[in-house]
N, C-alpha and C positions, 0 to 999 in steps of 0.2 A: 603409550597408555597399557598397559595389558588389557588383553582383552581374555574375557572369565565366560566362563560356558555350565550354568546352571540356573535350577529353578529354585526358588524361596519354599513352595512346595515339598519338594526333593531333599534340599538341605532340611528342612524341619522335622522329615518325617526319620532322614538315618540320622539325624542332630538333637533329641530333645531339650538335651539344654539350652539349643537356643530359643530364645525369647524373638514376640512379634512385638513392634512399636504398634499398638491399640489406637491407627488414624486412618482414614480413609484419604490417603495421597489422590493429586494429581500428579501425571508426568508431563516432562517437558525435554525439549533435546535430544540428539538423535540416539542417545547410548539408553537402549532400555534395557541392560541390565549393568551392574556395575557394583563392584566391591574394594574394602579395602580397610584398613586401620579408621580408627574415628580419630579426629581433630574437634572440639567441640567451641560454641559458641554460647554462652547464654547474652540476650539480649531484647530490651525493651521498647519498641520503635524507633528503635537507632543503632543504623547500621555501621557503625562504627566500625566495629572490632571483626567484622565479616569484613570488610572493605580492607584491613590490613591481614587478614585470614589470606585471603584469596593472593594477597600480594607477595607471598610467603612461597616459600619454596612446599608443594606438595606433597611430595615424593608417593604417589599414589593413593596419598590417604583419602576419606569421604570427611566431609565440614558435615557435619551437625547441628541447624542452628536453632537453639531453643529461641522462640522468638514471644512464647509463651500465647499461642496461639492465635494471637491477634490479627486479622485482614484489615487492619486501618491505614498501614503503614506499608511500603516493599521494603522489603531486605533485603533482596538480589535482583537484580537489572541485569539489561544483558554486557554493558561493562564490565560488572562486575564478573559475571559469567564469563566473559571472554577471558580476564586477567584468572578464572580459575583455569581455565583452558590451557593458557599459557605457564604457567606455573606447576602444569602436571596435577590437577586435582583428581580424582578418579570419579566425583561424585560430588552434589550438592542436596541436604536434606533440610526444608524449613517448615519450621512447625508455625505458622505463618505463611505472609502473603509474597508471591514476588511480580516483578512486569518483566513490559518490554516481550511478553512469551512469544509473541508472531516470532520474533529474530532470536528468542533462544530457541524456538522448536528448530532452528534450523542449526545449531551449535552441533559439534562432535563433546555432547555431556550430558551426564545424566542429570537431572534435577527432580525431586517431588518438590512437593508443595502441597499446603495446607488449601489455597484459593489463592484471587490475583486482584490487583486494586492499582491503578495509575499513579498513584500517590506517592511521592520518596520520603525518605527519614529525613528527619534534621539532625545531621552530625554534630551531637554535643560531647562527643569523649566518653559513652558510657557504655556498660556489659564489661564482660569478663570473659577469655580467653582458657583453652585449657582448664574447664573444669569440671566435675563430676554435676553430671544434667538428669534432671527426674521427669521422665518422660509419659506422662498413663500408666506412671508407677513401675515405668520400668526403668532400672539407672544404667544411662549409657557413661563409661567412664573413658577417659582418651587413653584409645590403645587397641581398645574392644575393636572386634571386629566386625562390623557394618556389611549387609549384602541386600542387594536392593534389586526387583526386577516388579515388573508389571504386578504382581500378585503380590504384596505388599515389603516391607524392611523387618530384616530379622538383625539381632542383635546376639554376639556369639564374644565369649571370653577371651579366643584363640583360634586359629583361622582353622575352618572344617570343611572347604573346599580340595576337590582333588585335584 
């Protein structure tokens, strides 16, 4: 995994074209700062596409999951987080809930989520991968660069780190 040294406040100051995702994320995992090109999933209380994504080669990308801010079902748990690590994902951002946080907090992965819930999803094969997302009025396109740390999450059209 690539190690980055940046803060999102400094990146935001130096690169005003970066947009901030307007959400108050909770941070999980041992990686507090991560970045990479975005891969996207759009789903509604069904993490079938999330499971497919983390089972594929991450290649240092950041998985951005639009769970429509639902906190009723978990879109990521410890098993999928472990697959993300094994397949070289840089991090995971969930606009929704996750579970198994006591285990995820011990893993070498950065995970941001809106909340936690113990209930898993039903796997119905619904959702879409590699689509443009609109997250709080900010568009995230596969390939955009995502920068995340405890200050927040930035979206850039191209790499802005040094």
